Every structure is written in structure tokens, then in C-alpha cells.
C-alpha positions as CSV (number, residue, x, y, z in Angstrom):
1,X,-0.1,163.7,287.8
2,X,-3.7,163.3,287.5
3,X,-4.3,166.9,288.5
4,X,-1.7,168.2,286.0
5,X,-3.3,166.2,283.0
6,X,-6.7,167.7,284.0
7,X,-4.9,171.1,284.1
8,X,-3.8,170.7,280.6
9,X,-7.0,169.4,279.5
10,X,-8.6,172.5,280.7
11,X,-6.1,174.9,279.1
12,X,-6.7,173.3,275.7
13,X,-10.2,173.6,276.2
14,X,-10.0,177.4,277.2
15,X,-7.7,177.9,274.0
16,X,-10.1,176.3,271.9
17,X,-12.8,178.5,273.0
18,X,-10.7,181.9,273.0
19,X,-9.3,181.0,269.7
20,X,-13.1,180.4,268.3
21,X,-14.0,184.0,269.6
22,X,-11.0,185.7,268.3
23,X,-11.3,184.0,264.9
24,X,-14.8,184.8,264.4
25,X,-14.3,188.3,265.5
26,X,-11.5,188.6,263.0
27,X,-13.2,187.2,260.1
28,X,-16.3,189.3,260.1
29,X,-17.4,190.6,263.2
30,X,-18.9,188.4,265.9
31,X,-22.0,190.4,266.2
32,X,-22.9,189.8,262.4
33,X,-21.5,186.0,262.1
34,X,-22.4,184.3,265.3
35,X,-25.7,185.7,266.1
36,X,-28.5,185.7,263.5
37,X,-29.6,189.1,262.6
38,X,-33.4,190.1,264.2
39,X,-35.2,190.4,260.7
40,X,-38.3,191.5,262.4
41,X,-36.7,194.2,264.5
42,X,-35.1,195.6,261.3
43,X,-38.1,195.5,259.2
44,X,-40.2,197.4,261.7
45,X,-37.2,199.9,262.1
46,X,-37.3,200.2,258.2
47,X,-41.0,200.5,258.0
48,X,-41.2,203.3,260.4
49,X,-38.4,205.2,258.3
50,X,-40.3,204.6,255.1
51,X,-43.7,205.6,256.5
52,X,-42.7,209.1,257.1
53,X,-40.4,209.3,253.9
54,X,-43.4,208.3,251.7
55,X,-45.8,210.4,253.2
56,X,-48.1,212.1,250.8
57,X,-46.5,210.3,247.9
58,X,-48.1,208.7,245.1
59,X,-48.0,205.0,244.3
60,X,-45.9,205.5,241.3
61,X,-43.5,207.5,243.4
62,X,-43.4,205.0,246.1
63,X,-42.3,202.3,243.6
64,X,-39.4,204.3,242.2
65,X,-38.2,205.0,245.9
66,X,-38.6,201.3,246.8
67,X,-36.7,200.2,243.5
68,X,-33.7,202.6,244.7
69,X,-33.5,200.8,248.1
70,X,-34.0,197.2,247.1
71,X,-30.1,196.8,245.8
72,X,-29.1,197.9,249.2
73,X,-31.2,195.7,251.6
74,X,-31.6,192.3,252.3
75,X,-35.4,192.7,252.3
76,X,-38.0,192.3,249.5
77,X,-40.3,195.5,249.3
78,X,-43.6,195.4,247.3
79,X,-46.2,198.1,246.8
80,X,-49.5,196.9,246.9
81,X,-52.7,198.7,245.9
82,X,-55.4,199.0,248.4
83,X,-57.9,196.8,246.7
84,X,-55.7,193.9,247.0
85,X,-54.9,194.3,250.4
86,X,-57.9,192.1,251.4
87,X,-56.5,189.0,249.5
88,X,-53.3,189.0,251.2
89,X,-52.8,186.0,253.6
90,X,-50.6,186.2,257.0
91,X,-47.1,185.7,256.4
92,X,-43.8,186.8,258.1
93,X,-43.8,190.1,256.4
94,X,-44.3,193.6,257.9
95,X,-47.3,195.6,256.2
96,X,-47.5,199.7,256.8
97,X,-49.4,202.5,254.9
98,X,-47.8,205.7,254.6
99,X,-49.9,208.5,255.7
100,X,-52.4,209.8,253.2
101,X,-51.6,207.0,250.8
102,X,-54.0,204.6,249.1
103,X,-51.7,201.6,249.0
104,X,-49.7,199.3,251.4
105,X,-46.0,198.3,251.6
106,X,-45.0,195.1,252.4
107,X,-41.3,194.3,253.7
108,X,-40.1,190.6,253.9
109,X,-36.7,188.9,254.0
110,X,-35.1,187.9,250.8
111,X,-35.0,184.3,250.9
112,X,-32.1,183.7,248.4
113,X,-30.0,186.7,250.2
114,X,-30.8,184.9,253.5
115,X,-29.7,181.5,252.5
116,X,-26.6,183.0,250.9
117,X,-25.9,184.8,254.3
118,X,-26.4,181.4,256.4
119,X,-24.2,179.7,254.1
120,X,-21.2,182.1,254.5
121,X,-22.0,182.1,258.2
122,X,-21.7,178.2,258.3
123,X,-18.5,178.2,256.1
124,X,-16.9,181.0,258.4
125,X,-17.8,179.1,261.4
126,X,-16.3,175.7,260.0
127,X,-13.2,177.7,259.1
128,X,-13.1,179.0,262.7
129,X,-13.2,175.7,264.1
130,X,-10.7,174.3,261.9
131,X,-8.3,177.2,262.9
132,X,-9.2,176.7,266.5
133,X,-8.3,173.0,266.5
134,X,-4.9,174.0,264.9
135,X,-4.1,176.6,267.6
136,X,-5.5,174.2,270.2
137,X,-3.4,171.4,268.9
138,X,-0.4,173.7,268.8
139,X,-0.9,175.0,272.2
140,X,-1.3,171.5,273.6
141,X,2.1,170.5,271.9
142,X,3.7,173.4,273.3
143,X,2.5,172.4,276.8
144,X,3.0,168.4,276.6
145,X,6.3,168.6,274.5
146,X,8.3,169.6,277.6
147,X,6.5,167.0,279.6
148,X,7.3,164.1,277.0
149,X,10.7,165.1,276.9
150,X,11.1,164.9,280.7
151,X,9.6,161.6,280.8
152,X,11.9,160.2,278.2
153,X,15.0,161.5,280.5
154,X,13.4,159.7,283.3
155,X,12.8,156.8,281.4
156,X,16.7,156.9,280.3
157,X,17.8,157.3,283.8
158,X,15.7,154.4,285.0
159,X,16.9,152.4,282.3
160,X,20.5,153.1,283.3
161,X,19.7,152.2,286.9
162,X,18.3,148.9,285.9
163,X,21.5,148.1,284.1
164,X,23.6,148.7,287.2
165,X,24.7,152.4,286.8
166,X,23.9,153.7,290.2
167,X,25.6,157.1,289.1
168,X,22.8,157.9,286.8
169,X,21.1,161.3,287.6
170,X,17.6,162.1,287.1
171,X,16.7,165.8,285.9
172,X,15.4,167.8,288.9
173,X,13.1,170.6,289.1
174,X,10.0,172.4,290.8
175,X,7.3,170.6,288.9
176,X,5.9,167.2,289.5
177,X,8.5,165.3,287.3
178,X,11.3,167.3,288.7
179,X,10.3,166.3,292.3
180,X,9.9,162.6,291.1
181,X,13.6,163.0,289.7
182,X,14.8,164.1,293.1
183,X,13.4,161.5,295.0
184,X,14.7,159.1,292.4
185,X,18.3,160.4,293.0
186,X,17.8,160.2,296.6
187,X,16.9,156.8,296.5
188,X,20.1,155.8,294.2
189,X,22.2,157.7,296.5
190,X,20.8,155.6,299.5
191,X,21.7,152.4,297.5
192,X,25.0,153.9,296.9
193,X,25.4,154.1,300.6
194,X,24.0,150.9,301.5
195,X,26.3,149.1,299.0
196,X,29.2,150.9,300.1
197,X,28.4,150.0,303.7
198,X,27.9,146.5,302.8
199,X,31.3,146.4,301.0
200,X,33.2,148.0,304.0
201,X,31.4,145.6,306.4
202,X,32.3,142.5,304.3
203,X,35.8,144.0,304.1
204,X,35.9,144.7,308.0
205,X,34.3,141.2,308.7
206,X,37.0,139.3,306.8
207,X,39.9,141.2,308.4
208,X,38.4,140.7,311.7
209,X,38.1,136.9,311.0
210,X,41.5,136.7,309.7
211,X,43.3,137.3,312.9
212,X,41.7,134.6,315.1
213,X,41.8,132.2,312.3
214,X,45.4,133.0,311.8
215,X,46.1,132.3,315.5
216,X,44.3,129.1,315.3
217,X,46.0,127.7,312.6
218,X,49.6,129.0,314.0
219,X,48.4,127.2,317.2
220,X,47.7,123.9,315.5
221,X,51.1,123.9,313.9
222,X,52.7,124.4,317.6
223,X,50.2,121.8,318.9
224,X,51.8,119.2,317.0
225,X,55.3,120.2,317.9
226,X,54.4,120.4,321.6
227,X,57.0,118.7,323.8
228,X,54.7,118.1,326.9
229,X,51.2,117.6,327.7
230,X,51.3,120.9,329.9
231,X,52.4,122.9,326.7
232,X,49.6,121.2,324.6
233,X,47.0,122.1,327.1
234,X,48.1,125.5,327.0
235,X,48.0,125.5,323.2
236,X,44.6,124.0,323.3
237,X,43.5,127.0,325.7
238,X,44.7,129.5,323.6
239,X,42.8,127.9,320.3
240,X,39.6,128.0,322.7
241,X,39.9,131.6,323.3
242,X,40.4,132.3,319.7
243,X,37.3,130.4,318.9
244,X,35.3,132.1,321.7
245,X,36.4,135.5,320.2
246,X,35.1,134.3,316.6
247,X,31.9,133.0,318.2
248,X,31.4,136.6,320.2
249,X,32.3,138.4,316.8
250,X,29.8,136.4,314.6
251,X,27.0,136.9,317.5
252,X,27.7,140.7,317.6
253,X,27.8,140.9,313.5
254,X,24.3,139.2,313.7
255,X,23.0,141.4,316.3
256,X,24.1,144.5,314.2
257,X,22.6,143.1,310.9
258,X,19.3,142.4,312.8
259,X,19.1,145.8,313.9
260,X,20.1,147.4,310.6
261,X,17.0,145.7,309.4
262,X,14.7,147.3,311.5
263,X,12.6,150.1,309.8
264,X,9.7,150.7,312.1
265,X,9.8,151.8,315.8
266,X,9.4,148.8,318.1
267,X,7.0,148.1,320.6
268,X,7.3,150.0,323.9
269,X,6.6,150.0,327.4
270,X,7.4,152.2,330.5
271,X,10.5,150.7,332.3
272,X,12.2,151.1,335.7
273,X,15.9,152.1,334.9
274,X,17.0,150.7,338.0
275,X,15.6,147.2,337.4
276,X,17.4,147.3,334.0
277,X,20.7,148.4,335.4
278,X,21.0,146.1,338.3
279,X,21.2,142.7,336.6
280,X,23.7,144.5,333.8
281,X,26.0,145.7,336.5
282,X,26.5,142.1,337.6
283,X,26.9,141.0,334.1
284,X,29.5,143.4,333.1
285,X,31.4,143.7,336.4
286,X,33.7,140.8,335.3
287,X,35.2,142.3,332.5
288,X,37.1,144.8,334.9
289,X,36.8,143.8,338.3
290,X,38.9,146.8,339.4
291,X,36.3,149.6,338.1
292,X,33.5,150.4,340.1
293,X,30.0,151.0,338.5
294,X,28.0,153.8,340.3
295,X,24.2,154.0,339.8
296,X,23.7,155.9,342.9
297,X,22.6,158.8,340.8
298,X,19.6,157.0,339.5
299,X,16.6,158.4,341.5
300,X,14.0,155.7,342.6
301,X,11.1,155.5,340.1
302,X,13.2,156.7,337.1
303,X,11.7,155.2,334.1
304,X,12.1,155.2,330.2
305,X,9.9,154.3,327.4
306,X,11.5,151.5,325.3
307,X,11.6,148.1,324.4
308,X,12.9,146.3,327.2
309,X,15.3,143.6,325.1
310,X,16.5,146.1,322.9
311,X,17.4,148.9,325.3
312,X,18.9,146.5,327.7
313,X,21.2,145.3,324.8
314,X,22.0,149.1,324.4
315,X,22.6,149.9,327.9
316,X,24.8,146.5,328.2
317,X,27.2,147.4,325.2
318,X,27.7,150.8,326.6
319,X,28.4,149.7,330.1
320,X,31.1,147.1,328.6
321,X,32.7,149.6,326.7
322,X,32.9,152.0,329.7
323,X,34.4,149.4,332.0
324,X,37.0,148.2,329.3
325,X,38.2,151.9,329.3
326,X,37.8,153.2,332.6
327,X,40.6,153.3,335.1
328,X,38.6,152.9,338.4
329,X,35.2,154.3,337.7
330,X,32.0,154.3,335.7
331,X,29.0,156.4,337.0
332,X,25.3,156.5,335.4
333,X,23.5,159.5,335.6
334,X,19.6,160.4,334.9
335,X,17.7,163.5,333.8
336,X,14.2,164.1,332.5
337,X,11.9,166.8,331.3
338,X,8.5,166.7,329.9
339,X,10.1,166.2,326.3
340,X,13.2,163.8,326.8
341,X,14.6,161.5,329.1
342,X,18.5,161.4,329.2
343,X,21.0,159.0,330.6
344,X,24.6,159.5,330.8
345,X,27.3,156.8,331.1
346,X,30.5,158.4,332.2
347,X,34.1,156.8,332.6
348,X,37.5,158.3,334.0
349,X,39.4,156.8,331.0
350,X,41.5,158.1,328.3
351,X,38.2,159.8,326.5
352,X,37.5,160.0,322.8
353,X,39.0,162.7,320.7
354,X,36.5,165.3,319.3
355,X,37.3,164.3,315.6
356,X,36.3,160.6,316.5
357,X,33.2,161.1,318.2
358,X,31.0,160.6,315.4
359,X,33.1,157.7,313.7
360,X,32.9,155.4,316.6
361,X,29.5,154.6,315.9
362,X,30.3,153.1,312.6
363,X,30.7,149.3,312.6
364,X,34.2,147.9,313.4
365,X,35.8,151.3,314.2
366,X,38.4,151.1,317.1
367,X,40.4,153.9,318.1
368,X,44.2,153.4,318.1
369,X,44.5,153.6,321.8
370,X,42.0,150.5,322.0
371,X,43.4,147.9,319.5
372,X,44.8,146.0,322.3
373,X,43.2,142.5,322.6
374,X,42.2,143.1,326.3
375,X,39.9,146.3,325.3
376,X,39.5,145.8,321.5
377,X,36.0,144.2,321.8
378,X,34.3,143.4,318.3
379,X,34.0,147.0,317.2
380,X,30.2,146.5,317.0
381,X,29.1,147.1,320.3
382,X,28.6,151.0,320.1
383,X,27.2,150.6,316.5
384,X,24.6,148.2,317.8
385,X,23.7,150.7,320.5
386,X,23.5,153.5,318.3
387,X,21.1,151.8,315.9
388,X,18.9,150.7,318.9
389,X,18.5,154.3,320.0
390,X,17.7,155.4,316.3
391,X,15.0,152.9,315.8
392,X,13.3,154.2,319.2
393,X,13.4,157.9,318.0
394,X,16.0,158.8,320.3
395,X,19.7,159.4,319.9
396,X,23.3,158.2,321.1
397,X,26.1,160.8,321.1
398,X,29.6,160.8,322.6
399,X,31.3,163.5,324.5
400,X,33.5,164.5,327.3
401,X,32.8,163.2,330.7
402,X,33.1,165.2,334.0
403,X,35.1,162.3,335.3
404,X,37.7,163.0,333.0
405,X,37.1,160.4,330.2
406,X,34.2,159.5,327.8
407,X,30.4,160.3,328.2
408,X,27.8,158.6,326.4
409,X,24.6,160.2,326.0
410,X,21.2,158.5,325.3
411,X,18.2,160.9,324.8
412,X,14.7,159.0,324.5
413,X,11.4,160.4,324.2
414,X,9.7,160.9,327.5
415,X,6.7,158.8,328.7
416,X,3.4,160.3,328.1
């Protein structure tokens, strides 16, 4: 904006100068008004002309000739007899003697005419300055008025946003204020997205919490009607399962919110991929003992640049998701090139429809085929893994596995 105002100031200054030149030229000729006439040069030229014109003429004839010219000149001309020439003191006049003449001619500026000329010149310059100021003010108003109008529109938009109207749109354009309006609209759009996501998250959490809470309430009612100690123990175990489910849901929710608030890339290091996968394999295997986890395709020394704690959480969530849906096998594969490290997690389960391969990374999204209690999970594991990859400047995508099920692909920047 500072550069813009500087350009406006320079434009107004240039307009002022140009208008002065044009106005002065239009009033009376720039060469006569702005620059003072060179009286000495003009008097010398006139003297040369009269010297030849008065050659051989008497003093009376010279005086008659001078009288004819005085009304048309801004000089005073005197014919001086030769005997008086010795009495003349030096002045700003020009003296000359025609050939063969016994007298001198004196030329000097007419003081009254020169003063009148200077007064007129000053008045014209003052008028020119006034007109130039008016022209400059109009030009400045022409330039600044659209700017002021846009500023008022931007102010009105900000007032509406401050009052809670996030649908308010600022005017956009190619100039600085237009680009500011574009950024403002992007900001409000992002705020609307965040608020929508927050409302959806609250709705989803309330929905997810309602089911185990209702089961616990129903279990308490049934517990009072239990006919035997065995039935009572069974009801208590069911409620404990529901409480564990709620605890797991809250843990996943807090993890998701924590990663959603991360704006900067975490501190990373070069990690040994097999060293990460081995303990995770042991950790997730109990969720589906019948499913084999194959990591043989990971070559010795395979590495990935990431934050160890965060990336381990992402791999754990992906492996849990894979073993929950696999029929008999989960395979982990590794690829690398100078720019990217790629990790594939494949299963031989039912797969993911192409239309849902983006949606599954949203919080609490579970496909219809997975909404049984055994495999449903919390609906946050994939969303957390997706966010972890994103804050590492990487990506997580879903596709079709060569095993016949789903393939989740992590792409991360390669090690330097």
C-alpha cells in the first residue's frame, strides 16, 4: 500500500507540473511569460538596425525617426548631442553613433513598461498555479475516490463478519485492495469450513457416544432384574466393554483434535521402517489372530524421514484397519526414489468403493459393510493417519490392492 500511495503522490506532482506548463503556454506563450526577455541582447540588435537606418541623417531627422518607434517599443530612446556625451555616466543603456553623425543614440529599458510587464507576468503565474492546483486536486480525486470507495466496501464487509455474517463477500480485483478482498474471502471460507467441520464433529461424537451410553443404561436396568450371580457378572462384563469402547472413542477423539491443531511440520528424523513395524505387528495381531501380517517385502535398511511417535501412530491405525477387514492376509510393501518414499499396506478384504476413497478419511466415516461392532472401530483412525501424513508434507490415499482388497498408500518426502 505504501508503494501505491507513493505512485499516487508522484502522479499528482507530475499532473501539477504538466498543468502549469500547459496553462502558461495557453495564457500568453511560455517563451514570453516564464522566461524574462534579454533586454541587453534586444537593445544591441535594435542598435545595429538603427545605426544603418540613421546613417547620414541629421539630428532632427534622427529625433523624428526615434519618435515614430518609441510607441512600439519597450525601450526609451534618446538622441544626445555630441558635446553632452562626455557628461554621461555609465548606466544599463546602450549607446551607439550612426555613421557620419555628430550625435549619439541611447537605448534603455522603459522602467514603467518593464514593471507593468513583470506585474502581468506575476499575475499570470499566480493564475497558472491556482488553475494547476485545481487540476491536480481533480486528478487526485479521480485517482483516490475509487480507492476510498473500495476501502468503505472492505470496511462494511469486515463489520458484517465481526457481527457474525460469515457469508459476507469482499469485493475482489487485480489491485492491492482487490487482492486483500480475495484473501479475506478465502479466510471467511476457511472459517465456514472449520465451523461446519466442528458442528459435524460434535454431532458425530454425540451420535457415537449415544450408543454405548444407551447400552450401559439398558445394562443397569437388566442388572437389577438379574436372577443369578452368573447373569449379573455377564451384565457387568458387558457394561465394562461399553465403558472400554467409550474410553477408546475419547482417546481417539483427543488424538484427532491434537493433530488437527498442528500447523507446522514436526521435528523429523531418519527412522528404520522394520524397527517401527515389528512392535506394531505384535500390537495389532490380537485384533485378528487369523490374519497373517507379511512384512517380508520391506528390505533391510529401509528408512523413512518422519517424527517417530507420530508416524508410528499412523502406521498402527492403518494396520489395525487392515487386519479388521482382511480375510486372511495383510501385506506391507516399500518403494523409494530420490524424491519420495512410498509405503503400501494391502489387505484381501472387501475393498473400498471408488466413490468412497476420499470420504473415508473424514472423521467418523465408516462404510456400510463395516458397521458391525466387531470391525467398526471409532471412525477416527484413518482421519488421524491422514492428518499425520499431511503435517509431514506427505499424503495418504486409498486404492485397489493387488491382493483383491484395499490398498492404503503413504507417500513421504525421501531422506536427504
